[in-house]
C-alpha positions in Angstrom: 13.5 -25.3 -48.4 13.3 -21.6 -47.9 14.5 -19.8 -44.8 15.3 -16.2 -43.7 14.3 -13.4 -41.5 10.8 -11.9 -41.5 10.9 -8.5 -43.1 14.5 -9.0 -44.2 16.2 -10.9 -47.0 14.7 -14.2 -48.1 17.3 -17.0 -48.6 17.1 -20.2 -50.5 17.5 -21.6 -54.0 19.8 -19.5 -56.2 18.1 -16.1 -55.8 17.9 -13.6 -53.0 14.9 -11.2 -52.8 14.7 -8.1 -50.7 11.3 -7.9 -48.9 10.7 -4.2 -47.8 9.2 -3.5 -44.4 5.5 -2.7 -44.3 4.5 0.8 -45.3 3.8 3.2 -42.4 0.4 4.9 -42.0 1.9 8.2 -41.0 0.3 7.9 -37.5 2.2 7.5 -34.3 0.9 5.1 -31.7 0.8 6.6 -28.2 -0.1 5.0 -24.9 -3.3 5.8 -23.1 -1.6 7.8 -20.5 -0.1 10.2 -23.1 -3.4 10.6 -24.8 -5.3 11.1 -21.5 -2.9 13.8 -20.5 -3.8 15.7 -23.7 -7.6 15.3 -23.3 -9.2 18.7 -23.1 -12.9 17.9 -23.6 -14.6 14.7 -22.6 -18.3 13.9 -23.1 -19.7 11.4 -20.6 -21.6 8.6 -22.4 -25.3 8.1 -21.9 -25.9 4.8 -20.1 -28.3 2.8 -22.4 -31.5 2.3 -20.5 -31.8 -1.3 -21.7 -28.3 -2.1 -20.5 -28.9 -0.4 -17.1 -32.2 -2.3 -16.6 -30.4 -5.6 -17.4 -27.6 -4.8 -14.9 -25.0 -4.7 -17.6 -21.7 -3.0 -16.6 -18.2 -3.1 -17.9 -15.6 -1.5 -20.1 -15.7 -0.7 -23.8 -12.2 -0.6 -25.3 -11.8 1.4 -28.5 -8.9 2.2 -30.8 -9.0 5.8 -31.9 -7.1 7.9 -34.4 -6.6 11.4 -33.2 -6.0 14.0 -35.9 -3.3 16.6 -35.9 -6.0 19.1 -34.7 -7.0 16.8 -31.8 -10.3 15.5 -33.2 -11.2 11.8 -32.7 -11.5 9.9 -36.0 -11.9 6.3 -37.1 -13.0 4.5 -34.0 -12.6 0.7 -33.9 -14.1 -1.5 -31.3 -11.6 -3.8 -29.6 -14.0 -5.2 -26.9 -17.1 -4.4 -24.9 -20.7 -5.5 -24.3 -22.8 -4.9 -27.5 -25.4 -2.9 -25.5 -22.7 -0.5 -24.4 -20.6 0.0 -27.5 -22.7 2.5 -29.4 -23.0 4.8 -26.3 -19.2 4.7 -25.9 -18.6 5.5 -29.6 -21.2 8.4 -29.6 -19.5 10.0 -26.6 -15.8 9.5 -27.6 -16.5 10.9 -31.1 -17.1 14.2 -29.3 -13.9 14.2 -27.3 -11.1 16.7 -28.1 -7.4 16.5 -27.5 -4.5 18.9 -27.5 -2.4 18.0 -30.6 0.5 15.6 -29.9 3.8 17.1 -30.8 6.8 15.3 -32.2 9.8 17.5 -32.9 7.5 20.5 -32.3 5.2 19.4 -35.0 1.6 18.2 -34.5 1.1 14.6 -35.7 -1.9 12.3 -36.0 -1.8 9.5 -33.4 -3.5 6.2 -32.6 -4.4 5.3 -29.1 -6.6 3.0 -27.0 -9.5 4.5 -25.1 -11.4 2.6 -22.3 -14.9 3.8 -21.4 -16.2 2.3 -18.2 -19.9 1.8 -17.5 -21.0 1.2 -13.9 -24.4 1.3 -12.4 -24.7 3.5 -9.4 
Protein backbone atom coordinates (compact mmCIF):
# COMPACT_ATOMS: atom_id res chain seq x y z
CA UNK A 1 0.00 0.00 0.00
CA UNK A 2 1.35 3.44 -0.95
CA UNK A 3 1.16 6.49 1.27
CA UNK A 4 2.68 9.91 1.46
CA UNK A 5 2.07 13.60 1.20
CA UNK A 6 0.51 15.19 -1.88
CA UNK A 7 3.18 17.15 -3.73
CA UNK A 8 5.90 15.70 -1.50
CA UNK A 9 7.73 12.43 -1.32
CA UNK A 10 5.86 9.24 -2.14
CA UNK A 11 6.53 6.42 0.30
CA UNK A 12 6.00 2.72 -0.04
CA UNK A 13 7.72 -0.36 -1.37
CA UNK A 14 11.49 -0.14 -1.58
CA UNK A 15 11.78 3.11 -3.56
CA UNK A 16 11.15 6.75 -2.78
CA UNK A 17 10.27 9.13 -5.61
CA UNK A 18 10.30 12.91 -5.43
CA UNK A 19 7.22 14.49 -6.96
CA UNK A 20 7.94 18.14 -7.83
CA UNK A 21 5.29 20.78 -7.17
CA UNK A 22 3.19 21.90 -10.16
CA UNK A 23 4.81 24.45 -12.47
CA UNK A 24 3.74 28.04 -11.97
CA UNK A 25 2.19 30.07 -14.78
CA UNK A 26 4.13 33.23 -14.00
CA UNK A 27 0.88 35.03 -13.13
CA UNK A 28 -0.02 36.24 -9.66
CA UNK A 29 -3.57 35.78 -8.38
CA UNK A 30 -5.01 38.93 -6.83
CA UNK A 31 -8.31 39.54 -5.11
CA UNK A 32 -11.09 41.49 -6.75
CA UNK A 33 -10.53 44.46 -4.44
CA UNK A 34 -6.92 44.87 -5.55
CA UNK A 35 -7.83 44.61 -9.21
CA UNK A 36 -10.78 46.99 -8.79
CA UNK A 37 -8.50 49.57 -7.17
CA UNK A 38 -6.30 49.47 -10.28
CA UNK A 39 -9.19 49.77 -12.77
CA UNK A 40 -8.71 52.92 -14.86
CA UNK A 41 -11.16 52.39 -17.74
CA UNK A 42 -14.43 50.48 -17.47
CA UNK A 43 -16.88 49.94 -20.34
CA UNK A 44 -20.48 49.34 -19.27
CA UNK A 45 -21.97 46.24 -20.93
CA UNK A 46 -24.91 46.60 -23.29
CA UNK A 47 -27.89 44.83 -21.73
CA UNK A 48 -29.01 42.24 -24.30
CA UNK A 49 -32.54 43.17 -25.46
CA UNK A 50 -33.76 39.57 -25.38
CA UNK A 51 -32.55 39.17 -21.78
CA UNK A 52 -34.13 42.47 -20.76
CA UNK A 53 -37.46 41.56 -22.38
CA UNK A 54 -37.39 38.21 -20.60
CA UNK A 55 -36.69 39.90 -17.25
CA UNK A 56 -33.34 38.16 -16.84
CA UNK A 57 -31.05 39.78 -14.27
CA UNK A 58 -28.04 38.64 -12.31
CA UNK A 59 -24.29 38.45 -12.16
CA UNK A 60 -21.79 37.12 -14.64
CA UNK A 61 -18.56 36.02 -12.95
CA UNK A 62 -15.43 35.90 -15.09
CA UNK A 63 -11.84 34.96 -14.42
CA UNK A 64 -9.51 37.36 -16.21
CA UNK A 65 -5.82 37.48 -16.88
CA UNK A 66 -4.52 41.04 -16.80
CA UNK A 67 -1.27 41.65 -18.67
CA UNK A 68 1.75 43.55 -17.37
CA UNK A 69 0.45 46.49 -19.41
CA UNK A 70 -3.03 46.35 -17.82
CA UNK A 71 -4.96 44.82 -20.73
CA UNK A 72 -7.60 42.16 -20.07
CA UNK A 73 -6.72 38.82 -21.66
CA UNK A 74 -8.02 35.26 -21.59
CA UNK A 75 -11.46 35.60 -20.04
CA UNK A 76 -13.02 32.43 -18.66
CA UNK A 77 -16.67 32.21 -17.62
CA UNK A 78 -17.18 30.98 -14.08
CA UNK A 79 -20.94 31.54 -13.87
CA UNK A 80 -23.78 33.59 -15.27
CA UNK A 81 -26.94 33.39 -17.34
CA UNK A 82 -26.17 32.38 -20.94
CA UNK A 83 -28.03 35.40 -22.33
CA UNK A 84 -25.83 37.79 -20.31
CA UNK A 85 -22.41 36.20 -20.70
CA UNK A 86 -21.40 37.55 -24.12
CA UNK A 87 -22.34 41.13 -23.22
CA UNK A 88 -20.20 40.89 -20.08
CA UNK A 89 -17.24 39.46 -22.03
CA UNK A 90 -17.51 42.12 -24.75
CA UNK A 91 -17.43 44.91 -22.16
CA UNK A 92 -14.71 43.49 -19.89
CA UNK A 93 -12.36 42.88 -22.84
CA UNK A 94 -12.23 46.67 -23.20
CA UNK A 95 -11.40 47.40 -19.55
CA UNK A 96 -7.94 48.69 -18.69
CA UNK A 97 -5.99 48.49 -15.45
CA UNK A 98 -2.96 50.13 -13.93
CA UNK A 99 -0.20 47.51 -13.91
CA UNK A 100 0.06 45.53 -10.67
CA UNK A 101 3.52 45.92 -9.15
CA UNK A 102 5.38 43.29 -7.18
CA UNK A 103 8.78 44.43 -5.90
CA UNK A 104 8.40 47.52 -8.12
CA UNK A 105 8.01 45.36 -11.24
CA UNK A 106 4.82 45.04 -13.31
CA UNK A 107 3.49 41.48 -13.28
CA UNK A 108 0.61 39.75 -15.06
CA UNK A 109 -2.21 38.80 -12.70
CA UNK A 110 -5.32 36.63 -12.56
CA UNK A 111 -8.44 37.94 -10.88
CA UNK A 112 -12.18 37.40 -10.69
CA UNK A 113 -14.51 40.04 -12.14
CA UNK A 114 -18.23 40.22 -11.45
CA UNK A 115 -20.51 42.07 -13.87
CA UNK A 116 -24.00 42.75 -12.52
CA UNK A 117 -27.03 43.10 -14.78
CA UNK A 118 -30.14 44.73 -13.30
CA UNK A 119 -33.23 45.93 -15.11
CA UNK A 120 -34.10 49.50 -14.12
